[in-house]
LUMVEXKE-889747 format. One record per residue: x, y, z of N, C-alpha, C in turn. Coordinates in steps of 0.001 Angstrom, whole numbers, plus 500000, padded with zeros to 6 digits. Example, Ala and Ser with C-alpha at 12.3 -4.5 7.8 and 13.67 -1.06 7.14 Angstrom:
LUMVEXKE-889747
513190494310507800512300495500507800513200496700507800;512850497750507080513670498940507140512900500030507870;
***
This chain:
LUMVEXKE-889747
508771515701476497510299516026477998510746514402478144;512147514416478143512835513905478263513343512703480091;513660511838479849513969511253481174515541512374481620;515676512349481334517104513500481286516448514687482249;515706515641481365515119517154481803514576516330483305;513720515240483127512908515054484411513951515083485243;514976514695485077515361514063486726516236514973487201;516637516614485634517114517812485939516051518544486995;515013518702486609513786519152487180514020518506488826;513252517392488589513407517006490259514817517023491263;516091516910490959516831517876491748516587519054492225;516298519767491134515861520971491213515183521321492609;513767520796491810513056521029492891513510520083494726;514163519501494491514920518722496005516082519585496374;516755520620496157517356521580496391515888522499497253;515565522851496560514126523683496755513181523806497813;513173522437498080512429521658498944512894521579500373;514868521357499835515096521328501384515320522536502113;515371523545501273515972525092501093514431525042501986;513404525163501772512246525472502113512183524799503456;511754523395503701511908522746504746513236523584506084;514319523764506010515475524365506665514664526128507299;514005526363506147513870528076506774512666527872507505;511407527217507384510234527057508019510622526362509593;511441524936509441511589524679511012510082524747511246;510513523698512742509369522877513521508282522573512607;506582521513513378506038520647512283504786521069513270;503956520818512692502316520576512798501959519647513228;500537519562514338500582518477515326500027518229514508;500708516456514251499404515348513689497992515265514624;496918515056513164495633514951513820495068513387513931;495758512301513262495928511012513064496063510730514999;495033509991515222495240509381516490495896508379516205;497566507989517587498099507466517971498982507660516728;499286508532515450500445508677515170501249510392516305;502814510309516109502947511112517265503188512734516505;503783512852516786504128514605516460505979514648516205;506751515023514115508299514615514835508762515381515258;509777514931515901510692515685516712511612516131515855;512577517140515953512993517627514764514883517006515226;515142516478516086516176516045516613517099515657515808;518697515821515224519375514802514254518430515263513498;517876516686512512517025516950511518516857517625510917;515834518191510532514842518979509919513258518939510186;512387519447511242511252518436510662510398518813509871;509504518019509192508477519012508485506931518446508238;505990519521508014504895518958508933504103518454507804;502785517398508396502282516620507916501873517239506698;501928516628505505501419516174504042502399517822503222;503336518311504204504430519308503270505366518611502195;505846519062501373506588518169500045507928518146501176;508557516496500835509789515768501408510221515904500153;511980515957499798512668516248499390513407514792498813;512010513963498706512780512790498287512490512231496443;513558511688495916513871511449494667513334509953494085;512676508908495353512217507964495004510513508178493853;510215509306493737509093509473492924509636510097491717;510276510345491261510856510775489560511158509029488671;509533509107488719508936508379487786508195508350486948;508740508649485278507844509323483864506580508404483980;506905507031484375505904505615483794504779506019485842;505362506816486297504700506834487602503432508679487600;503370509099486640503011510268486889501516509933486489;500531510677487914499069510358487078498677511943485845;498284511547485637497834513187484499496281513691484838;495871512800485768494300513122487081495009513850487759;496106514306488483496263514640489921497875515632489569;498483514822488594500095515765488542500447516871487150;501249517586487718500983518396486217501999517779484954;501505517914484001502531516586482743504144517384482754;504524516330482378505925516769483113506938517401483879;506070517000485164506944517469485976507203516284487129;507617515824487745507521514898488469506837515046490064;506097513747490214505193514177491773506819514091492833;505877514958493965506302515330494863506045514474496490;507153513868496769506815513269497921505629513998498641;504954513509500240504599514360500920504533513568502442;504915514431503402504858514050504653503918513531505092;503790512262506007502555511773506686502382512137507416;500525511813507824500642512611509419501121512040510201;501160513075511139502662512860512452504043514090511538;503816514244510348505448514663510299506649513381509947;507487514291509428508535513658509093509766514409510035;511053513617509712512249514324509673513403514037509078;513754514873507738514689514929507047516076514688508045;516865513634507809517915513809508331519302513398507115;520583513224507958521419513414507025521773511451506004;521106510849507177520871509481506704519616509187505563;519131510018505628517778509430504962516797510446505518;514905509736505291513882510205506236513850509608507170;513283510196508528512543509339509327511071509633510019;510487508347509702509260508751510061508848508512511528;508291509363512731508887508381513612507642507130514435;508101506635514761507038505862515373505513505696516204;504679505146515863503632505628516182503196504914517808;502836505466518365502276505041519555501585503847519730;502229502865520726501863501147520478500488500670520764;499767499941519743498873500208520189498187498982521182;496761499004521836496843498188522975495508497360522327;495560496365522858494255495494522428494210494554521800;492981494221521250493248493041520169494006492808518708;494705492473517854495326492893516637494369493495515473;494912494613515207493601495129514320494601494233512644;493611494508512055493790493880510324492798494470509642;493003495502508331492515495900507850492415495011506264;491407494888505753491344495015504457490554495697503403;491007496027502612490370496875501378489885495860500836;488338496017500103488122495265498925488081496581497929;488759495759497377489304495924495957488230497248494556;488162498233494682486901499114494027485212499287494308;485333499138495947483999499660496712484419500765497128;483158501673496489482982503279496693483884504031496728;484623503694494633485348504620494464484523505721493997;483496505934493919482730507560493765482692507910494283;483657507851495773483226508787496881484552508691497444;485972508994496401487191509331497100487381510750496750;488078511347497800488340512357498046489649512790496666;489360514479496695490082514689495468491876514262495176;492349514009496702493599514315496789494311512731495216;493237511653495491493107510577494617492849510560492846;492390511653492993492273512430491384491209511433491051;490970511784489722489545511728488860489879510101488217;490885509782488158491454508658487316491118506732488103;490875507488489847490237505837490101489243505748489958;488525507112490505487035507168490354486262506015489411;486862506021487978486962505858487441487238504612487034;487541503699488034488668501686488114487914501301488830;486455501088487731485306500395488911485751498538488880;486600498377488051487291496892488353486989496430486656;487517494660487192486846493983486085485993493418486214;485612492600484951484090491932484950484485490583483469;483751489504483796484402488532482936482718487262483181;482014487185482339480917486418482334480123486843483556;479433487872483546478404488610484122479057488451485925;480766488149485825480994488447487025481441489554487394;481310490360488686482111491883488936482935491308490076;484134492353489434485582492177490323484550492573492287;484054493516492254484184493989493044483397493320494087;482306492606493529481730491729493875481711490247494763;483187489980493542484444488802494229485244489730495938;485423490266495167486723490984496367485235491095497706;484566491789497651483904491747498630483446490401499254;483014489635498755482692488166499284483998487725499829;484805487402499626485802486594500146486505487434500982;486396489140501746486789490365502518485723489914503743;484691489451503547483328489425504009484292487568505279;484435486741504491484540485256504369486146485473505885;486945486116504850488069486567505614487575487257506981;487345487980507182486703488886508365485805488344509660;484730487173508768484343485990509882485679484869510849;486243484583509471487895483471509901489029484413511444;488680485362510450489708486554512123489060486704513019;488025487273512575486873487628514219486951485853514785;486870485022514672486705484215515564488094483858516086;489143484298515630490347483781516033490576484918516979;489431486312517086489753486603518399490893488179517616;490558488321516507491305489680515458490012490877515368;490759492306515513489730493040514866490069493310513615;488964493204512495489126493290511540488324494700510939;488362495449509828488312496771509567488355496211508089;486463496250507454486707496403506178486986497628505483;487853497929504356488327499586503742487788499225502528;486806500436502193486801500449500985487438501358500333;487496501717499076488670502452497879489485503561498327;488636504387499518489529505089500298489443505147501850;491538504977501872491472504317503316491736505521503863;491218505593505809491917506819506126492641507088506240;492475508642506850494042508937506722495212508015507897;496806508359507057497407507449508389496965506350508740;496268504907508208495640503982508370496700502700509533;496029502776510709496806502104511983496739500993511928;497634499706511782497035497882511703498210497629512349;497908496286512238499507495466512581499447494756510922;498541494996510271498303494381509234497010495101507934;497914495381506487496762495453505417496990494948504517;495693494401504045495931493881502763494750494365502172;494981495015500250494177494978499281494072493696498829;492566493027498483492157491931497551491583492928496153;492539492473495222491608492531494020491470491283492887;491220491599492540491011490131490988491103490747489730;491794490169489053492423489996487340491733490175485967;491945490828485069491603490092483843492505490625482744;492944490171481570493420490225480841493333490239479466;491573490251479474491402489804477998491098489241477206;491948488287477679491660487136476048491673485690477234;491735485905478762491079484483479456492597483224479858;493450483908478773494673482822479016495600482686480037;495964484231480838496244483977482020495643483408482778;496712482565483941496169481993485212496732482120486402;496670482708487325497444482621488616496875484124489485;497928484036490660497599485191491203499095486067491709;499044487388491847499729488189492167500212488663493511;501178489386493924501318489765495658502279490750495107;502540491703495627503147492795495703503031493530497160;504531494381497515504447495327499130504797496852498206;504677497517498952505341499089498439507344499931498625;507200500894497877508651501440498550508053502440499702;509050502327500142508745503044501282508514502631502546;508391501584502613508325501040503764508426500442505321;508157499305505573509074499224506824509793498021506494;510391497332507383510909496413507256510460494884507578;509382494291507210508781493742507342507218492697506212;507847493770505242506564493785504349507224492354503378;508440491933503120508558490727502407508421489764503199;507678489341504639507511488644505203506341488391504786;505656489285505084503849489330505099503834488450503967;504956489665502448504169488781501109504616487312500982;506000486634501469506394485368501481505076484565502274;505097484534503669504123484053503904502412483861503320;502318484864502810501049484798502285500803484399500498;502323484503500297502492483604498403501953481910499209;503105482048500345503050480081500463501409479457500816;501138480333501727499617479946501874498834480041500620;499383481066500151498761480789498870497909480035497479;499367479689497660499872478754496257499328477180496547;499384477007498313499722476032498720497867475341498273;497080476285499419495408475723499353494818476261498185;495156477037497241493923477109495908495063476978494909;496207476452494612496542475996493606497035476386492406;496721477706492350497007478677491604498316479517491264;499561479227490269500420479195489901500363480914490562;502385481267491112502265482686491466501898483230489766;501766484753489327502068485221488194503056486151488421;504214486112488912505492487149489277505063488314487915;505463487597486851506081488235485724504850489696485368;503704489650485589502740490308485473502429491380486697;503343491327487248503025491931488716503590493702487986;503010494244488266502898495894487551503522496893488163;503644497971488090504274498811488914502912499950489757;501602499128488620500283500008489114499952499351491232;500746497665490815500912497218492601501979497526493304;503251497700492851504405498259493987504081500009494392;502872500809493356502660501734494301501761502318494493;500739501078494539499544501366494929499226502335496100;498137502774495621497832504062496290497153503970497491;496651502914498188496365502728499227497670502628500649;498683502264500081499886502177500749500804503286500294;500582503901499650501380505261499338501465506029500330;502228506755500858501752507697501978502786508844501451;504046508071500593504628509599500112504062510168499170;503058509220498619501836510250497606500507510734497716;500095510155498676498351510335499862498297510379501169;497882510885501601497594511333502620496024509406503629;495385510014502620494738508746502519495492507330501768;496372506914503452496542505148503407497473505077504299;497581503866503923497998503108505519499294503837505679;499306504252506824500627504466507756501750503519507082;502824504150507098504041503915507283505046502663507661;504229502814508866505027501454509792503614500626509509;502559500343509161501441499262509468502255498517507755;502751497100507859502907496226507169501730495980505785;501916496746504699501008496345503565501226495669502373;500397495258501838500484494416500312499482494677499563;499456494066497888498036493789497766498171492896496976;497237491833497222496698491289496364496240490893495147;496306490355493814495509490344493140495116488374493286;494282487612493478493699486207493815493205485507492761;493449486362491434493050485368489769492791486263489245;492462485509488072491865486192486606490548486087486556;489718486471486827488381486324486513488415485991484896;489095486319484159488657486017483034488998484707482269;489538483890483182490235482861482930489163481919483899;488593480580483153487546479938483675488067478990484964;488947478530484692489256478105486207489480478945487284;490696479978487409490371481215487919489115481596488728;488268481763488103486953482524488202485923481174489049;485985480054488630485556479230489093486202479235490955;487123478965490782487551479231492273487548480265492932;487401481456492395487167482632493307485461482474493729;484676482264492776482948482462492289482629481480493664;483209479842492882482239478596493702483134478118494465;485018478683495323485284478209495951486075479681497265;484905479938497406485296481224498282486277481492499480;485168480291500235485798479775501392487520479453501609;487721478312500580489145478103500621490285479223500031;489519479679499565489971481204499029490653481916500188;489358482474500493489641483228502571490430482082503128;490324481199503145491689480416504373492526480337503744;492630480498503200494345480695502559495234482010503001;493859483018502810494593484284503135494899484372504364;493597483473505212493857484003506518495206483043506754;495228482150506556496524481326507138497675481671507153;497740482755505523499315483886505528499131484717506446;497901485372506485498059486488507699498335486651508831;497989485145509353497763484241510835499552484024511091;500041483496509771501759483630509633502475484384510205;502025485483509622502584486784509512502451487397510796;501452487158511484501172487734512449502076487049513959;502017485762513650502609484667514595504358485493514657;504476485754513471506080485621513105506735487290513602;505480488296513554506779489676513442505172490074514712;505754490193516193504936490836516990505058492365516704;503613492845517822503474494657518000504957494971517724;505491494981519444506598495214519494507810495104518772;507720494553517387508611494362516073508422496171515332;506668495794515198506234496369514316506209498337514442;505836497948515750505891500126515790506840499966516957;508077499287517094509290499907518627510116500243517634;510544500682516629511031501401516169510521502434515016;511205503681515097511288504661513995511581504067512857;511023504526511672511396504161509844512153505124509476;513024504508508755514016505559508053514018505415506427;513585505910505975513580505571504313514632506623503683;515762505404503594517069506351501977516159507603501235;516566508670501138516277510042500501516764510194498587;517884508236498415518067508243496857516916507675496249;516768508058494823516002507480494273516153505733494047;514344504964494509514666503627494955513242502841494552;513041502350493415511633501697493075512151500352493226;510855499206494326510491498144494634510629497528493505;511461496223493927511331494876492840510312493825493960;509508493580492351508605492467492766508892491368493435;508588490859494559508965489844495328509057488626494500;510602487496494227510763486810493586510136485588493632;509540484215492344509267483271492736510307482502494151;509216481441495126509433480825495193510847479801495168;
***
């Protein structure tokens, strides 16, 4: 099936979904603490988990054969708390302002992948991560994550170490997924950073702060040209596809810390992990200093309904 036919099917689906939404009206109460029930003022409310008429998801390269029907574009879903379809896009209501110390979620890539819910599909279950020279990616991810937690906890933050399965509508001041890469040859070196589409307005800032600190303290190059759709459409912050994802208002990014297949990168990640953790902590600290809670959670999020895929952050 060619791309033109995919687009025709998706546009038809868009019309049908809008009709269903308008006919149904109302919205079911959200089940996640801190996330409000969407109100239909100046629009039509869509309950949590119901289809959203968003054309961003029409990308043949992004189909998940373990979850989607072959040849049929995936359908965006309303996040926990629901959403409102308006003339200018999809409105995601702002959450209740969190209180207490600021919260940071660190996802340990490939940790407990055998326990993912059905909505994530079987594909993720078999993604156990890369390995090289007897070093397993999940072990490196966990080691760095624990060091990050120790440093951030000492600074007064609440830190959640999160497995592959993200809590439904996870709400935090920032979310970062940790991974390590492999190229099968040992030639590539460097780190990669990306955020997703349909997110809040502060994630470019998050990626920029992390990129600057990571490059400065680790000495690794920014391997920008190898950033993939698997990163920009990463499931853990893709709330339009999954309920088990960071909330739309939670600033989120994914970091490939280096190549385990490269001797220099692997030595850095295994034998100099404290420095790697410090680089990440410093980047997160700069972001939190720059973006207070009043900005992150202070306004509803308006997501344009037209097709729009994110571009990876450019080199500095």
